[in-house]
C-alpha positions, -999 to +999 in steps of 0.1 A: +240+566-625+203+572-616+194+609-622+169+628-601+145+654-614+123+681-598+094+695-617+062+715-614+028+699-612-008+710-607-034+695-583-067+703-567-078+703-531-109+694-511-125+727-523-116+722-559-091+750-560-061+744-583-026+746-568+009+746-581+033+721-564+066+703-571+075+666-574+109+650-572+115+616-588+144+594-598+147+582-634+148+544-631+165+523-658+132+514-676+117+549-674+116+580-696+116+617-686+090+635-707+088+673-710+050+678-712+037+699-740-001+693-738-026+677-714-061+669-721-088+675-695-111+645-689-143+641-669-124+617-646-102+647-636-134+662-622-138+632-599-102+633-586-099+671-584-108+672-547-085+643-538-052+662-539-036+640-565-017+656-594-043+659-622-043+648-658-039+615-677-041+626-713-004+635-717+016+645-747+052+655-746+088+652-759+113+627-747+140+645-727+160+617-711+160+579-711+169+554-684+198+531-693+174+502-702+150+523-722+156+519-759+122+523-778+124+560-781+151+586-786+154+622-773+130+645-791+104+619-799+068+629-794+051+605-770+018+602-751+003+583-722-031+575-708-049+560-679-027+529-674+006+532-655+016+496-649+003+461-651+018+428-638+022+412-672+018+377-659-018+373-647-043+356-669-059+388-680-026+403-690-016+372-709-049+373-728-043+409-739-069+422-714-044+441-692-069+468-683-084+441-660-050+431-645-053+420-609-025+444-600-032+472-624-020+508-616-042+536-629-044+574-627-061+584-595-050+553-575-012+552-582+016+577-589-004+604-572+025+628-573+025+632-610+001+634-640-001+652-673-007+686-658+028+697-651+061+705-667+074+670-668+066+634-659+086+602-655+069+571-669+078+535-676+088+533-713+065+504-719+035+525-711+043+553-735+029+556-770+046+570-801+024+597-815+021+595-853+034+625-871+000+629-889-017+639-856-011+673-842+002+669-807-025+692-792-052+671-808-035+639-799-040+646-761-078+637-760-071+605-779-050+593-749-082+586-729-114+597-747-102+583-781-091+550-766-123+547-745-147+549-775-125+530-799-120+500-777-156+487-776-159+492-814-127+474-822-129+446-795-164+437-805-156+434-842-180+463-852-178+467-890-194+483-920-225+460-918-235+473-884-256+503-872-239+521-843-259+544-821-242+572-801-259+590-773-244+624-767-222+646-788-195+657-764-159+649-755-165+612-761-193+613-786-177+635-812-148+611-814-171+580-814-190+594-844-158+598-864-143+563-855-176+545-863-181+564-895-145+558-907-151+521-900-179+522-925-208+519-900-242+535-903-239+560-874-271+571-857-267+600-832-290+609-804-287+643-787-308+665-765-295+695-784-310+700-819-284+727-826-258+699-829-275+682-859-253+698-886-221+692-866-230+655-861-237+650-898-204+668-906-185+645-883-199+614-901-234+607-887-259+591-911-289+599-890-296+624-862-325+623-837-332+650-810-344+634-778-354+666-760-390+662-746-394+627-762-409+598-745-406+575-775-381+573-804-387+562-839-356+555-861-351+545-897-326+518-887-324+499-854-292+499-834-268+470-832-243+487-809-252+516-786-225+537-771-237+559-743-214+589-742-234+614-721-221+630-689-252+616-672-271+584-672-299+585-698-335+574-697-330+538-707-366+533-717-361+557-746-334+536-762-343+499-756-371+500-782-347+511-809-322+483-803-319+454-827-324+419-812-291+407-798-278+442-797-252+455-772-252+486-750-219+501-738-224+526-710-194+549-711-208+574-686-188+578-654-211+581-625-192+566-595-222+569-571-251+563-595-272+532-600-281+518-634-318+511-633-329+495-666-362+478-675-356+441-675-381+426-700-365+441-732-332+426-723-348+392-718-371+391-748-346+407-773-314+391-760-298+424-754-264+428-736-250+454-713-212+454-718-189+470-693-158+486-708-131+510-696-100+522-714-081+503-741-052+479-737-019+491-750-023+470-781-057+484-790-045+519-780-017+517-805-041+505-832-064+534-824-036+559-829-027+543-862-063+543-873-068+580-863-037+590-882-047+571-913-083+582-914-078+617-900-099+613-869-093+645-849-104+658-816-122+692-816-104+712-789-102+744-770-067+753-758-060+769-724-027+778-707-014+752-682-014+774-651-038+778-622-060+803-640-061+783-673-068+750-656-096+766-635-112+781-666-111+748-684-127+730-655-154+757-653-163+753-690-163+715-687-186+717-656-209+740-674-211+718-705-198+746-727-168+729-743-167+720-780-155+694-773-123+688-753-102+711-733-064+709-739-039+726-716-007+739-732+025+740-711+037+775-705+070+767-689 
């Protein structure tokens, strides 16, 4: 028999105000009912806040019920999910392990608009849930579901290793995790920040070098950059960074700016063989490897916890919008 469940969710409206609502869903044979314990707050939630969809895609929870064909997990298991909801599994990109580029992909913000990670429960396909290693605190696991996967994927998929110098622009929700992953991979990690007061923290997280960019029109670094991850909340001044790139280096712009244009000087890319590499979230395989890596090497998100209610969600958004989070907001279920 297919069971039906009604649960509380939180969504925004065209003014940005947070509202409580309810969702009713059937538990299909290949799905799992998860009682949500924590939800991360991501910059992408800011973009979808006025859309009216249920917010959140950095979910952590406990398995409460399984569909008749769901066998990977058992009741009580701690699981998480991220941006991907479903892929076709048969297109060429899926077959190559690049399912995030599936021709029929279903993501947060475009599908399943009636549920997310901000709510009391959610029902997801079992194949798109991840087992959370016991070494990772559930609250700190939430930001790994999107932010962690987003910064780990370009490092892992491009075979970045201990012989490389990795540059990271910005120490925020993405950047503070990127520093840790790159450092634990053995890389020389060079951090660029407009805020000098983040120097000590960057070095503590694993940075080898730190450079303040505030007021600078030219940078001089001890070691040129092989791979540059741009993890700021805004597009940087590209001229500042191209001169510190190694020949044949790669730039990964992770900044989400849906209406912005990327204007980059052309000659340095031509003469130095530089590459701009588009990247989004990790495939499920890479996501799983990321969680195992984070557990083994103690990569942890730095978080601030807020109650998962209208007031708490509003406060978390306000701190994110003001750039005052250190470094990820996590909402704790109160129900």
